[in-house]
C-alpha positions as CSV (number, residue, x, y, z in Angstrom):
1,X,7.9,4.3,-21.1
2,X,6.5,5.5,-17.8
3,X,2.8,6.0,-17.0
4,X,3.7,8.4,-14.0
5,X,6.8,10.5,-13.6
6,X,7.4,12.4,-10.3
7,X,10.2,14.7,-9.7
8,X,11.0,16.5,-6.4
9,X,7.4,16.7,-5.5
10,X,6.6,18.9,-2.6
11,X,3.3,19.8,-1.0
12,X,2.9,22.3,1.9
13,X,-0.5,22.9,3.5
14,X,-0.7,26.4,5.1
15,X,-2.7,26.8,8.3
16,X,-5.0,29.6,9.3
17,X,-2.4,31.1,11.7
18,X,0.6,30.9,9.5
19,X,1.7,27.3,10.6
20,X,2.4,24.9,7.8
21,X,2.4,21.1,7.4
22,X,4.8,19.5,4.8
23,X,2.8,16.5,3.4
24,X,5.2,15.5,0.6
25,X,8.9,16.5,0.8
26,X,10.9,16.1,-2.3
27,X,9.5,12.8,-3.4
28,X,10.6,11.4,-6.8
29,X,9.6,8.1,-8.5
30,X,8.6,6.4,-11.7
31,X,5.8,4.0,-12.4
32,X,6.4,1.9,-15.5
33,X,3.6,1.1,-17.8
34,X,2.0,-2.3,-17.3
35,X,2.9,-2.7,-13.7
36,X,1.2,-2.5,-10.2
37,X,3.2,0.1,-8.1
38,X,2.3,0.1,-4.5
39,X,2.8,3.1,-2.1
40,X,3.2,1.9,1.5
41,X,3.5,4.0,4.6
42,X,1.7,4.9,7.8
43,X,-1.1,7.3,8.1
44,X,0.2,10.9,7.5
45,X,3.1,9.7,5.4
46,X,2.0,11.5,2.3
47,X,0.6,8.7,0.2
48,X,-2.8,10.0,-0.4
49,X,-1.7,13.6,-1.1
50,X,0.8,12.2,-3.6
51,X,-1.9,10.2,-5.3
52,X,-4.4,13.1,-5.4
53,X,-1.8,15.3,-7.1
54,X,-1.3,12.6,-9.7
55,X,-5.1,12.4,-10.1
56,X,-5.4,16.2,-10.7
57,X,-7.4,16.7,-7.4
58,X,-4.7,18.8,-5.9
59,X,-1.8,21.0,-7.0
60,X,1.7,20.6,-5.9
61,X,3.6,23.4,-4.1
62,X,6.6,22.7,-6.2
63,X,8.1,19.8,-8.4
64,X,6.9,18.1,-11.5
65,X,4.3,15.4,-12.1
66,X,3.6,13.8,-15.5
67,X,0.7,11.5,-16.0
68,X,0.5,9.4,-19.3
69,X,3.2,11.8,-20.8
70,X,1.3,15.1,-19.8
71,X,1.4,17.6,-17.0
72,X,-2.0,18.7,-15.5
73,X,-3.0,22.0,-17.1
74,X,-6.3,23.5,-18.2
75,X,-5.6,22.3,-21.7
76,X,-4.7,18.7,-20.9
77,X,-7.0,18.0,-17.9
78,X,-9.9,16.6,-19.9
79,X,-7.6,14.4,-22.0
80,X,-5.9,12.9,-19.0
81,X,-9.2,12.3,-17.2
82,X,-10.5,10.3,-20.1
83,X,-7.5,7.9,-19.7
84,X,-7.5,7.3,-16.0
85,X,-9.7,5.7,-13.4
86,X,-9.8,6.8,-9.8
87,X,-11.0,5.0,-6.6
88,X,-10.8,7.5,-3.7
89,X,-10.1,6.6,-0.1
90,X,-13.6,7.6,0.7
91,X,-16.3,7.8,-2.1
92,X,-19.7,9.3,-1.5
93,X,-22.6,8.2,-3.7
94,X,-26.1,9.2,-4.2
95,X,-27.7,6.8,-1.8
96,X,-31.0,6.5,-3.5
97,X,-29.5,5.4,-6.8
98,X,-29.0,1.7,-7.5
99,X,-25.6,0.1,-8.4
100,X,-26.6,0.0,-12.0
101,X,-27.8,3.6,-12.2
102,X,-24.6,4.8,-10.4
103,X,-22.4,2.9,-12.9
104,X,-24.5,4.2,-15.8
105,X,-23.9,7.8,-14.6
106,X,-20.2,7.3,-14.3
107,X,-20.0,5.6,-17.7
108,X,-21.6,8.7,-19.3
109,X,-18.5,10.7,-18.2
110,X,-16.3,8.8,-20.7
111,X,-16.1,8.8,-24.4
112,X,-15.4,5.0,-24.4
113,X,-15.4,2.2,-21.9
114,X,-16.8,-1.1,-20.9
115,X,-20.4,-1.9,-20.4
116,X,-22.1,-1.3,-17.1
117,X,-22.8,-5.1,-16.8
118,X,-19.1,-5.9,-17.3
119,X,-18.1,-3.4,-14.7
120,X,-20.6,-4.9,-12.2
121,X,-19.3,-8.4,-13.0
122,X,-15.7,-7.4,-12.6
123,X,-16.2,-6.6,-8.8
124,X,-18.8,-9.4,-8.3
125,X,-21.8,-7.2,-7.6
126,X,-24.2,-9.0,-9.9
127,X,-26.7,-9.8,-7.1
128,X,-26.7,-6.2,-6.0
129,X,-27.1,-4.6,-9.4
130,X,-30.6,-3.3,-8.7
131,X,-30.0,-2.6,-5.0
132,X,-29.9,1.0,-3.8
133,X,-26.5,2.3,-2.6
134,X,-27.7,2.8,0.9
135,X,-28.5,-0.9,1.2
136,X,-25.0,-1.9,0.4
137,X,-22.5,-2.9,3.1
138,X,-19.4,-0.9,3.5
139,X,-17.4,-3.4,1.5
140,X,-19.9,-3.6,-1.3
141,X,-19.8,0.2,-1.5
142,X,-16.0,-0.1,-1.8
143,X,-16.3,-2.5,-4.6
144,X,-18.7,-0.2,-6.3
145,X,-16.1,2.5,-6.1
146,X,-13.6,0.3,-7.9
147,X,-16.2,-0.6,-10.5
148,X,-16.8,3.2,-11.2
149,X,-13.0,3.6,-11.7
150,X,-13.0,0.7,-14.2
151,X,-16.1,1.5,-16.3
152,X,-14.3,4.0,-18.4
153,X,-11.7,1.3,-19.5
154,X,-8.7,3.4,-18.3
155,X,-5.0,2.9,-19.2
156,X,-4.1,4.0,-15.6
157,X,-5.9,3.0,-12.5
158,X,-5.5,4.8,-9.1
159,X,-6.7,2.8,-6.1
160,X,-6.3,4.6,-2.7
161,X,-6.7,2.0,0.1
162,X,-9.2,0.0,-2.1
163,X,-9.6,-3.0,0.3
164,X,-10.2,-1.1,3.5
165,X,-13.3,-2.7,5.2
166,X,-13.4,-5.7,2.8
167,X,-13.6,-9.2,4.2
168,X,-10.7,-11.5,3.3
169,X,-12.5,-13.2,0.3
170,X,-13.7,-9.9,-1.1
171,X,-10.1,-8.5,-0.7
172,X,-8.7,-11.5,-2.7
173,X,-11.5,-11.0,-5.3
174,X,-10.2,-7.4,-5.8
175,X,-6.7,-8.7,-6.1
176,X,-7.8,-10.8,-9.0
177,X,-9.5,-7.6,-10.5
178,X,-6.2,-5.7,-10.3
179,X,-4.2,-8.7,-11.8
180,X,-6.7,-9.0,-14.7
181,X,-6.4,-5.2,-15.4
182,X,-2.6,-5.5,-15.5
183,X,-2.8,-8.6,-17.8
184,X,-4.7,-6.4,-20.3
185,X,-1.8,-3.9,-20.3
186,X,-3.1,-1.5,-17.6
187,X,-1.1,0.3,-15.0
188,X,-2.1,0.6,-11.3
189,X,-0.8,2.9,-8.6
190,X,-2.2,1.7,-5.3
191,X,-1.8,2.8,-1.7
192,X,-2.2,0.2,1.0
193,X,-1.6,-0.6,4.6
194,X,-1.8,-4.3,4.1
195,X,1.6,-6.1,3.9
196,X,0.2,-9.2,2.3
197,X,-1.6,-7.1,-0.3
198,X,1.6,-5.3,-1.4
199,X,3.4,-8.6,-1.5
200,X,0.8,-10.5,-3.5
201,X,-0.1,-7.9,-6.2
202,X,2.7,-5.2,-6.5
203,X,5.5,-5.5,-9.0
204,X,7.2,-2.6,-7.3
205,X,6.8,-1.1,-3.9
206,X,7.8,2.5,-2.8
207,X,7.9,3.0,1.0
208,X,7.0,6.5,2.1
209,X,7.7,8.1,5.5
210,X,7.1,11.7,6.5
211,X,6.7,12.7,2.9
212,X,9.8,11.1,1.5
213,X,10.4,8.0,-0.5
214,X,12.8,6.1,1.7
215,X,13.0,2.7,-0.3
216,X,11.9,1.4,-3.6
217,X,12.1,-2.0,-5.2
218,X,10.3,-5.3,-5.7
219,X,8.8,-6.8,-2.6
220,X,11.4,-9.7,-2.7
221,X,14.3,-7.3,-3.2
222,X,13.3,-5.2,-0.2
223,X,12.9,-8.2,2.0
224,X,16.3,-9.4,1.0
225,X,17.9,-6.1,1.7
226,X,17.6,-7.0,5.4
227,X,20.0,-9.8,4.8
228,X,17.7,-12.6,6.1
229,X,14.5,-14.0,4.8
230,X,13.3,-15.4,8.2
231,X,12.3,-13.8,11.5
232,X,12.6,-15.3,14.9
233,X,10.7,-13.6,17.6
234,X,11.3,-14.5,21.3
235,X,9.5,-13.2,24.4
236,X,10.7,-13.9,27.9
237,X,11.5,-12.4,31.4
238,X,15.0,-10.9,31.4
239,X,15.4,-10.5,27.6
240,X,15.4,-6.6,28.0
241,X,18.7,-6.9,29.9
242,X,20.3,-10.0,28.0
243,X,18.9,-9.8,24.5
244,X,22.0,-8.5,22.8
245,X,24.3,-11.0,24.6
246,X,21.9,-13.8,23.5
247,X,22.1,-13.0,19.8
248,X,25.8,-12.4,19.8
249,X,27.6,-14.8,17.6
250,X,24.7,-16.9,16.5
251,X,25.1,-18.1,12.9
252,X,23.4,-16.2,10.1
253,X,21.8,-13.5,12.4
254,X,21.8,-10.3,10.3
255,X,19.8,-8.0,12.5
256,X,18.6,-7.9,16.1
257,X,16.0,-5.6,17.6
258,X,14.9,-5.4,21.3
259,X,11.4,-4.1,22.2
260,X,11.1,-4.5,26.0
261,X,11.0,-8.2,26.7
262,X,10.6,-9.1,23.0
263,X,13.6,-9.8,20.8
264,X,13.3,-10.0,17.0
265,X,16.1,-11.5,14.8
266,X,16.6,-11.5,11.1
267,X,18.1,-14.8,10.2
268,X,19.2,-16.7,7.1
269,X,18.7,-20.3,8.5
270,X,16.3,-20.5,11.5
271,X,16.9,-24.3,11.9
272,X,20.5,-23.5,12.8
273,X,19.7,-20.7,15.2
274,X,16.8,-22.2,17.1
275,X,18.7,-25.0,19.0
276,X,21.5,-22.7,20.1
277,X,19.1,-19.8,21.1
278,X,17.0,-22.2,23.1
279,X,20.2,-23.5,24.9
280,X,21.3,-19.9,25.7
281,X,17.9,-19.0,27.0
282,X,18.0,-22.0,29.3
283,X,21.6,-21.4,30.4
284,X,20.7,-17.8,31.5
285,X,17.5,-18.9,33.3
286,X,15.3,-16.8,31.0
287,X,11.8,-17.9,31.3
288,X,10.4,-18.4,27.7
289,X,6.9,-17.2,27.1
290,X,6.7,-17.1,23.4
291,X,8.8,-18.3,20.4
292,X,7.7,-18.0,16.8
293,X,9.3,-18.0,13.4
294,X,8.0,-16.5,10.1
295,X,9.1,-15.1,6.8
296,X,10.4,-11.5,6.7
297,X,7.8,-9.1,5.5
298,X,7.6,-5.6,4.2
299,X,6.5,-4.6,7.8
300,X,10.0,-5.7,8.9
301,X,11.6,-3.6,6.2
302,X,9.7,-0.5,7.4
303,X,10.6,-1.0,11.0
304,X,14.2,-1.6,10.1
305,X,14.3,1.7,8.1
306,X,12.3,3.9,10.4
307,X,12.1,2.3,13.9
308,X,8.3,2.5,13.6
309,X,5.6,0.0,12.6
310,X,3.9,0.6,9.2
311,X,0.3,-0.1,10.3
312,X,-0.1,2.9,12.5
313,X,3.3,4.6,12.9
314,X,3.9,3.8,16.6
315,X,7.5,3.5,17.8
316,X,9.0,0.1,17.7
């Protein structure tokens, strides 16, 4: 059973002078019920457009989208909306209303749902329940948007960049909200730029670039696809010319990438590579300015697939 089924989705925006922009280009995916599915990609990759089509806010140019078993039509739209919750990338509220008044209004849109107090508690806004929206911080307004998505007790929750602007603690609190929603049997489609977020809460991740789905799997499986679960990053004078020679033949090195005077290596066992690498640097007279090790991340997966960084899409 799938909460969302997308087949060959395509969305083209037509410009005033005949120019067109392809936002989504033949994207297909399935979101199983009861899982958190994360869409990752840089700005302009087509994530928000895909989500807005699933939410019924935009119509596709071609392709098929089914949400909770139904396609968006005039006859089914009200039925689908009663079963989903939506937190947009940018939500505008009536600023003179309080948090409680705002949620009371949103609760009135649904035939069933949770209490306003429960929705407020779910996003830890109890102390701001009677505060006006214009007195809330940006992060608190973001949490209010998520509460509005939850107040109808949906089966399927859409979260478009929900933790943007939140401090680290608020971000983790929202992760707990998502985990609790999934534990009750709910399904979540979330877009995010944060690698840690996707790795922490997503059961499955789809990486989107230029309107296409270029990789899909569990975060761990995608990381393992690079062949090494650790990364060594080296910066030093002369690496641009000698980097490939330095990495040649080192044990367990599966990939090497040069970015100017920085070399990044995917490795299976960093403790075996490090002594040999340091000796080679010393033998070649390369002045080492930085040497770090870390676990492979979804950012590394995106760079390996596209040659660009996920956060803002710049060339790697």
